[in-house]
C-alpha positions as CSV (number, residue, x, y, z in Angstrom):
1,M,12.1,1.9,-67.6
2,K,14.6,4.8,-67.9
3,L,15.9,3.3,-71.2
4,L,12.3,3.1,-72.5
5,N,11.6,6.7,-71.6
6,K,14.8,7.8,-73.3
7,L,13.9,5.8,-76.4
8,T,10.4,7.3,-76.4
9,L,11.9,10.8,-76.1
10,L,14.4,10.2,-78.9
11,F,11.6,8.8,-81.1
12,A,9.5,11.9,-80.5
13,I,12.4,14.2,-81.4
14,L,13.1,12.2,-84.5
15,T,9.5,12.2,-85.6
16,T,9.3,16.0,-85.1
17,A,12.5,16.5,-87.1
18,L,11.2,14.3,-89.9
19,A,8.0,16.2,-90.0
20,V,9.9,19.5,-90.3
21,S,12.2,18.2,-93.0
22,A,9.2,16.8,-94.9
23,Q,7.7,20.2,-95.5
24,T,7.5,21.1,-99.2
25,P,8.9,24.3,-100.6
26,T,5.3,25.5,-101.2
27,E,4.2,24.8,-97.6
28,I,7.2,26.8,-96.4
29,M,6.6,29.7,-98.7
30,R,2.9,29.8,-97.7
31,K,4.1,30.5,-94.1
32,V,6.7,33.0,-95.2
33,S,4.1,34.7,-97.4
34,S,1.7,35.2,-94.5
35,I,4.5,37.2,-92.8
36,A,5.7,39.0,-95.9
37,D,2.1,39.9,-96.6
38,G,2.6,42.4,-93.8
39,T,-1.1,43.1,-93.3
40,S,-0.4,43.3,-89.6
41,G,2.6,45.5,-90.2
42,V,6.3,44.5,-90.6
43,S,9.4,46.5,-89.9
44,G,13.1,45.9,-89.9
45,N,16.6,46.8,-91.1
46,F,18.2,45.8,-94.3
47,S,21.6,45.8,-96.0
48,L,21.6,45.6,-99.8
49,R,24.8,44.6,-101.7
50,G,24.9,44.9,-105.5
51,S,27.1,46.2,-108.3
52,G,26.8,49.7,-107.0
53,G,28.1,48.9,-103.6
54,V,26.4,48.5,-100.2
55,I,23.5,50.5,-98.9
56,K,21.8,50.1,-95.4
57,G,18.5,51.3,-94.2
58,S,15.2,50.4,-92.7
59,F,11.7,49.5,-93.9
60,K,8.0,49.5,-92.9
61,F,5.5,47.4,-94.8
62,D,1.9,46.7,-94.3
63,G,1.2,44.4,-97.3
64,T,0.3,47.2,-99.7
65,R,2.0,50.4,-98.5
66,S,5.7,50.8,-97.6
67,V,8.4,53.2,-96.5
68,I,12.1,52.5,-97.3
69,D,14.6,54.8,-95.7
70,V,18.3,54.9,-96.5
71,P,19.4,57.7,-94.1
72,S,22.5,58.8,-96.1
73,T,20.9,59.1,-99.6
74,A,17.2,58.4,-100.1
75,T,13.7,57.7,-98.8
76,S,10.7,56.3,-100.6
77,W,7.0,56.4,-99.6
78,F,4.4,54.2,-101.3
79,D,0.8,54.9,-100.2
80,G,-0.7,52.1,-102.2
81,K,-0.9,54.2,-105.4
82,N,1.7,56.9,-105.5
83,L,5.5,56.3,-105.1
84,W,7.4,59.3,-103.8
85,S,11.2,58.9,-104.2
86,L,13.4,61.4,-102.4
87,N,17.0,62.0,-103.4
88,K,18.8,63.8,-100.6
89,N,21.9,64.5,-102.7
90,T,20.0,66.4,-105.5
91,K,17.1,67.6,-103.3
92,E,14.7,66.2,-105.8
93,I,11.4,64.2,-105.2
94,T,10.1,62.1,-108.1
95,V,6.4,61.0,-108.0
96,T,5.3,58.0,-110.1
97,L,2.6,55.4,-110.5
98,P,4.7,52.3,-110.2
99,D,3.9,48.8,-111.6
100,Q,4.4,45.6,-109.6
101,S,7.9,44.9,-111.0
102,E,9.1,48.4,-110.1
103,L,7.8,48.0,-106.6
104,A,9.4,44.6,-106.2
105,E,12.8,46.0,-107.3
106,A,12.5,48.5,-104.4
107,N,11.0,46.0,-101.9
108,P,12.1,42.4,-102.4
109,L,9.5,41.3,-99.7
110,L,7.0,41.6,-102.5
111,F,8.6,38.7,-104.3
112,L,7.9,36.5,-101.3
113,K,4.3,37.9,-100.8
114,N,3.4,37.3,-104.5
115,Y,5.3,34.1,-105.0
116,S,2.4,31.8,-105.9
117,S,1.1,33.8,-108.9
118,N,4.5,34.7,-110.3
119,F,7.0,31.9,-109.5
120,N,7.6,28.2,-109.5
121,V,9.0,27.1,-106.1
122,S,11.7,24.6,-105.3
123,F,14.4,23.9,-102.8
124,S,17.8,25.3,-103.6
125,K,20.7,22.9,-104.1
126,R,22.5,24.8,-101.3
127,K,22.1,23.5,-97.8
128,V,22.6,25.5,-94.6
129,A,21.9,24.1,-91.2
130,G,18.8,25.6,-89.5
131,K,17.6,27.3,-92.7
132,H,15.2,26.7,-95.5
133,I,16.6,27.8,-98.8
134,I,14.0,28.3,-101.5
135,M,14.4,29.1,-105.2
136,L,11.8,31.2,-107.0
137,R,11.9,31.1,-110.8
138,P,9.4,33.1,-112.9
139,K,6.6,31.2,-114.4
140,K,6.9,33.4,-117.5
141,A,9.5,36.0,-118.6
142,M,9.7,38.7,-116.0
143,Q,11.3,42.1,-116.5
144,N,14.8,42.2,-115.0
145,V,14.3,39.0,-112.9
146,K,15.9,35.6,-113.7
147,W,15.5,34.0,-110.3
148,V,15.2,34.8,-106.6
149,E,16.7,32.8,-103.7
150,A,15.3,33.2,-100.2
151,V,17.0,32.0,-97.0
152,I,14.4,31.4,-94.4
153,G,14.7,30.7,-90.7
154,S,13.6,27.1,-90.2
155,S,11.7,27.9,-87.0
156,S,10.7,31.5,-87.3
157,Y,9.9,31.4,-91.1
158,L,11.3,34.9,-91.3
159,P,13.3,35.8,-94.4
160,E,16.9,36.5,-93.6
161,Y,18.6,36.8,-97.0
162,I,17.1,37.5,-100.4
163,T,19.2,37.2,-103.5
164,V,17.8,38.5,-106.8
165,C,19.5,37.6,-110.1
166,D,18.6,39.8,-113.0
167,T,18.4,38.8,-116.7
168,Q,21.9,40.0,-117.2
169,G,23.3,37.8,-114.5
170,Q,23.9,40.6,-112.0
171,R,23.0,39.6,-108.4
172,S,21.8,41.8,-105.5
173,L,21.9,40.4,-102.0
174,M,19.6,41.8,-99.3
175,S,20.1,40.8,-95.7
176,L,17.3,41.4,-93.3
177,S,17.6,41.9,-89.5
178,H,15.6,43.1,-86.5
179,I,12.4,42.1,-88.1
180,K,9.3,42.9,-86.1
181,T,5.8,41.7,-87.0
182,N,2.3,42.8,-85.9
183,C,3.4,46.5,-86.0
184,K,0.8,49.1,-85.8
185,F,1.2,51.8,-88.4
186,K,-0.9,54.9,-89.3
187,A,-1.8,55.9,-92.9
188,A,0.3,59.0,-92.4
189,D,3.4,56.8,-92.0
190,F,3.2,56.0,-95.7
191,S,2.4,59.4,-97.0
192,F,5.0,61.9,-98.2
193,P,5.6,64.5,-95.5
194,Q,5.9,67.5,-97.8
195,N,6.1,70.1,-95.1
196,R,9.4,68.5,-94.0
197,Y,11.1,69.0,-97.3
198,K,10.6,72.6,-98.3
199,G,13.0,73.7,-101.0
200,Y,13.0,70.3,-102.7
201,E,12.0,70.1,-106.4
202,I,9.1,67.9,-107.1
203,I,9.1,66.1,-110.4
204,D,5.6,64.7,-111.1
205,L,5.7,61.8,-113.6
206,R,2.2,60.5,-113.0
């Protein structure tokens, strides 16, 4: 009887494992997208490594609006329409009306949120235990983006690493940590706090 119980338990575990492994890339990305959509509010820390070196910061994202803060150099606020980019070194603030590609360059989570309309999805050839590794390739020519690879936690479905390869073959790797979901943000969190930056030059390019 004990042997039968053990076999039953092992079979249940095997069945569950097969069910997880049988998920398609699209099914996995659908779950990731629901998190990256950020409508309930997502925050976390990031480290971005590219040809210019490494930068570290934090982000807040609610599906449409975002704040990305790099304490040493820059902060950007996107209120859903206007993008305010602050350069702490030059004490300049640039205001633009960004398109989707410009927003995605600043916030790779948008690649994951908008994957279905912009990308073909497949599993990467790379394998890492306990991770889903998904390749996103543009359905049509996309400015500055050749492909995106996302490393996803197999149980949490949270993005952990996002690699973006541009059309010149240059790669940028963003690692994400301390991700929190269901955050409650105010509209003011995504608005440029002009009274805190008196003396900065505002360059309005809208």
